[in-house]
N, C-alpha and C positions, 0 to 999 in steps of 0.2 A: 503493501499499497504508499503513495507517495505522502510525506512530509512535507505539510502545502506549509506556506508561511502564510503568515498574521495578514489578514487583511487590511485596507486600508482602516482607520479609525472611521473616518469622514463620509467613507463611503454611505448613503443610502439605503438601510434600511429591508426596501425592496426589490436593491440592486444585489446587493447582499445577501438574498434568499435564494435571487437564481442561480450567482456563481457557486453558494455553497452546493445546488442541485445539482449543476453539470458536475462539479467537481466529485460529486459520492455517484454518480454514474459514469464517467469516466475508471475511479478506482475499482469500484464494482466489474467493468464491462471486463477489468485485467489486464487494458491494453497502455500501453508505455507514450510518450507525452508524442512522440515520432510513429508510433502507429496510430494514436489516432488522427494527428495530420496528414499521414497517407492515404487514410478513410476517409474523412472528411474535405479532402481540399485545401485544406488550410494548411499556412506553414506553423510548423512549431513556436515559432517566436511567437505568432500572431494569437494560438493557445496560450501561449506563456504571459501574458500584457491579459486576455479575455479572461484566466482561470485564475492569473494577481489585482482584478480590480483596476485593471487599470486603464481597462479599453470596454466597452460595449459589442459582447459580442455581435452578429448578425442575424439577420432572424432566421438565413438561411443557415448558416452554422449551426444555429440552437435543433433546426430541424435534423443536419445531419448528425449531430449526436443523436440523436431522438431513433434514428435509421438502424446508427451500426452496434446502438445497446437494446437495442430490442423494447424501447419505451416507448409509449405513447405516446404522440407529441404534443395532444391537444391540452394537458396542464403544463409542460414545460412552455407554450406559442403563447400560452396565456400569462404566466409570467413573466414570458420576455416582454410581453405590451406595457404590463405594468412597470417594469424595470425600464423600460426606453422613456413614459410617461415622465417618472422620476426624475431620469438621467437628461432629458433635454429641461426640465423644468430648467436647472443650474448650470446649464453647458448649455456651448454656441452650438450650432445642427450644422452641416455642412451636407448636403443628399448629393450624391452623384448616380445616379441613374442609369444601371445598367453597367455598374464599375465590378472587372474582377474580383473576386476578394482579395489576394494579395492586393493588386490595386487600392482598394478602397482601407488595406490596413494603412500602405505608406501614405494614404494619405489622411490616419488618422495619425499617424506619428509626428507628420511632419506640424500636425494643428497645434500638436501638443507642446510642442517644443517653442511656438509661436504662444503658446500661453489660453488656447482653446482646445475643444476639445471637441471630434470627428465626431458622429454616430453612424456606422455603415451602413445604407441602407441599396437593398438591392432589389429587381424589380416587384413591380408588383405591392411596393410598401402603400400601406394607411396612411391616411389624412391624422393628422391631429386630433378632429374631433371620433375617427376610428377609435384610437387612443383611449381620448378621456372615456368613450362608452365602453368598451373590452375593462377598465379599471374597477370603472361602477359594476357590471357583470361581475366581476372576479369574486370585490368585493359583501357583494348580497352574499355570492355563493360559498363563499367563508365562515359568514354569520350564518348562513344556514346550517352548517356544516357543523360550524361550534351546537347547533341547538340540538343537534340530533344528537352528537357527545355526548351534552349533558346529561339530555334525557336518557340514555342508558347508564348511564353512570350512576345519575341519581336511584333508576328502579333496577341498579344489580343486588345482589346479597354480597356478604362478604367472599367469595368465592369464584366469582364473577359472572352468577346465571341469575339471568336479568328477568323480572316475571313481568309479561307483560303488562298491560294497562288495561284495566277492566273496558271493555266493549258494549255499547248501549248494543239491545239485542232485536232492539225496534229501530225500523228502516223510513224515512218519509215515502207516503207512498208515492210510486214512478220512479224515484230512485236509482238508478242504475248503483252497483255495488262496486266499493273500490276495487281495484286489483290488489290481488295479496301478494307481499315481497316474497323472493324469490326464499327458500323453504332447505336450505342443508343437513344431509344427515353426514356422520363420520363414520364410516363403514373402514377402518382402519385394517392391511394386515399388512404383510411380511410375503415382499415379492422380487426374488434374486438378490438377497441380499440387506434390500433398501424398503423404508414402509412409505406405505402410502393410501390414504385418507380416500379414494374413487371417487375425487373431486375434482384432482387435475392432474397429472405426469409429470409438470414440469419441474425443470433443475436448474434453471437460469432466468426468470420472469424477477426485475426486481419492483419487489412493492414497500410503498411506501404512506406516512402518514398521510389518507385524507382517500387514497385509493377504497376500490371495491369492486367486488366478483367472484365468482367458484377458487382463482388462485391465491386470495387473502383467505374463504377461507380450507381451501385445503392446506392450508397455513396454519389458523385457527386450530383446524385438527390433532395435527404431530405436536404441535404449542402445547396443546392439552395433552394429549397423548407423554411425551415428553416432562411433562410435570408440574409445567407451568405454565396457569390458568389465562388463558386473554381475554374471557368475559364471553358473554355469549358466538356461540359459531353464527353469524352473521352477513359474513361477508363483507365487512367493514372494516376497515384499518384503522381501528382509533389509536387514541392517550394508553388505553388498556392492553391490547394484541402490540402497541410500542415498545411497554413497560417491559413482558412477555417475552418479548424478541431480544429487546438490548439483556435480559437475565442468557436467553439462554447463548447469548456470543457471549458474555464474561467468560461461564463455563466451558466453554467452549473453543476459549484462550482467539476468538476474534474480534476483530475492530470494531466497540459498542458504541454503533450508530443509529441502531433501533427500526436500519431500513434491512430485503431480508433481497438478497441475491447469492449468486453460485455457490459464494462458499458457506452462507447463512442455512440455506437448499440441502447443502449437503454434511451439515449438522442435523438436520432437521427429520432426514433421510434416511440417513446413518444408521 
């Protein structure tokens, strides 16, 4: 794993969040900086600036990282939109439409020397209005996610089994019944020397707080099997699941960051 330098203290928290996520994806992919450069088309020096918080990575670079690490780009691009809004709010922005990645990086470095910072932009860059709208949507989604996690924590018992909230048996006449949330059942068995819970056979998917789906439920089942209560097996990667992952990582001698990657899957399935 890389030993990262401390990010600049003056770096906006929204930009810091994006950089930390990119660092974690790079670490969990097992790629060196040179390999990352080769696979994404952006030079090693460019990635050193991006991951050091000295330059905002272009949107295309973030998409490339998602592609080479197998990450869903939707969340990363939402973080990038918010970071870009924060970055342009306190820096001079120079847009070079259609510029190649290295040409854009060189322009950013030249302007940084002159006392301004360039935010590289590729074809299809959204306007500032779209950035503001996306930032607002992301903020609302984060608030809703926090509310869901709070409800789960308040309704759970000491060992992580949440009791379902009371539901009225009466429904308004003519009202359609609401769709039920996904139901996950752990069917843990040993196959070929590895543990599987019957929900996903992945061994390298990257999961972190805020993710949801069958792969999260698979990890929750295997955490429970290993003796680390993640809360309900609901497919939602919340704080309780993150704490359980950190405890497993500490016991296995892994980097304790609460992110499930290839090494953590190895500990879960081993």
